[in-house]
N, C-alpha and C positions, 0 to 999 in steps of 0.2 A: 831891216831892208834886205831884200833878196839880192844876192850878187849874181851877175850875169857872166857866164864863161864865154870865151870867144866863140862865136858862131852859134851859141845856144841862147835863145831868149826865153824868159819865163812865160809859161802858158797862161794866156788870159782865159778866164772863165766867162763864157758868153751864154746867155739864155735866148733861145729863139721862140718867140710867141707867135704861133701860126693862126691865132684867132679861130674862127670856125672853119673846119676843113670840109672840102667837097668829097674827098675820098679818104677812107681809113679802113684798111684791111690787112689781114695777115696773109703771108705767102710762105710756101716752102719750096726751096729750089734744090733739085737733085733727086736721087733715088733713096728710098727708105734705108735707113742705117747710115747714110752719108748726106743727109739733108742739112741745109742751112736755112734758118728762119729769119723773117723780117716783118716789120710793120711798115706799111707804105702809107704816108699821109700826103695829101695834095690839096692845094688851093691856088688862087690866082697869083699869089706872091712867090710860090715855089713848091718844092717837094722835100719831104724828109724820108729817108730810108733808115730805119732803125733796126739794125741787126741785133738779134738776141738768141737766147737758147730756148729750146722747146719747152723746158720746165718753166722758164720765166713767162712764156706765153700762156701756158696752162694755168699758172697762178694768177696771171692777169685776168683771164676769162673767169676764174673763180671769184676774184675780187669784184669784177664787173657785175656778176650775177648777185653777189652779196649787196653791193651798192644799189643796184636796181631794186632789190627786194626791200632794202631798208628805206628807200625813198620812193614809195609807191604813191604818195599823196599828189594828186594833180590839182588840188584846190588853189585858186587865186594866183596861179602862176601867170605872169605876164612876160611875154618875150620882149626883151630889150631890142630896140632896132639895131640891126647890124650896121655899124659904122664902117663904111668902106675904107680900107687901107689906101693910102696914096698909091698911085700906080708905081710899081717898082721900076727902077731904072734898069735893073737886071733881075732875072728870075733866079732865085736862090735854090740850090740843091744841096741839102744837108745829108750827110751820111755818117753815122757813128754806131758804136756797139753799146747797147744799154744793158745794165744788169739789175736795174731797179725801176719800177713803175709805181706811180701814186695816182690816186683818183680823188677828185674833189667834186662837190655838188653845190650849186647856187640855188638855194631854196626859193629865192625870189623869181628867178627865170625858169627854173627846172632844168637848166643845162648842167652838164657834167664837164669836168676838165681832166684831161690826161696829162700827166707829167712823166717824162722819161729822163733818166740820169745816165750820163756817159760813164762807162765802167773805168775809164782812165782818169777821171776827175775825183778828187777827194770827196768822200760821202757827206761832208759838211757843206760842200759847195751847193749853190742853187741848181735847180734842174737845168738840163741842156735844151730841152724841147717841151713845149706845152701847146695844147690845142683845146678848143671848146667843142663839145660834142652834144648834139641833141639826143634825147632819150632813145628815140627810134634807131638812130645810127649806132648808139652804144650797144643796144640789143643785138643789132646785126653784127657788130664786131665780135661780141661774145660767141655768137653762133658760128661765125666765120672761123674764129680761132679753134673752136671745138672740132669743126670739120677738118681743118688743116692738120691739126695734131693727131686726129684719129686715123688719118690715112697712112700713118707710119707702120712700122713692124708691130705685130701683135705682142702683147705683154703676157708673160708666163703667169699662170694662175697660182703657182707655188711660190716663186721668188719675186715676182713683180718686174723682173728685168725684161728688156725686149728679147724676143726669140729671134736669133740670128740664123737659124737653119735647123735641119733635122738632128744635129748633134748638140743641141742646146744643153749646156751645163748650168745647173741652178747656182745663182749667186748666193750670198749670205742671206739666210732667212731671218 
């Protein structure tokens, strides 16, 4: 049993299931070299702002492309009817920093699922956020991430590090 110190409660691990989202896109805020990255998910029940690193977004786009290529069969997929969530009493806005993403695929419906894990929660804990994504929307997300990440500083052909100005010094090769 975990003890509770005065004024500090144990952190509960909560998973937010957003069902199918209306909007799912990547954004970069700030100027190249000092940008902050996030995924923005939205549906009738609320919004999720998932802050992350550029490298995590790039790996997510690569994983999405791989998942889409591995699941190209469109045969016999039947869409399950969207069961409307009960009207929320309040609209939830969730904001956290994710360091790990996972993808799932439902072969019966053809839908994909995105899972995001809060970096402050133990890696054995369940995901913090999940949402269902139709194939076309997932394809758009991968393209969106690639465009957002490409708008940053150019990479050096020699060392692969971002070029921060005319006096660029090569990192370790």
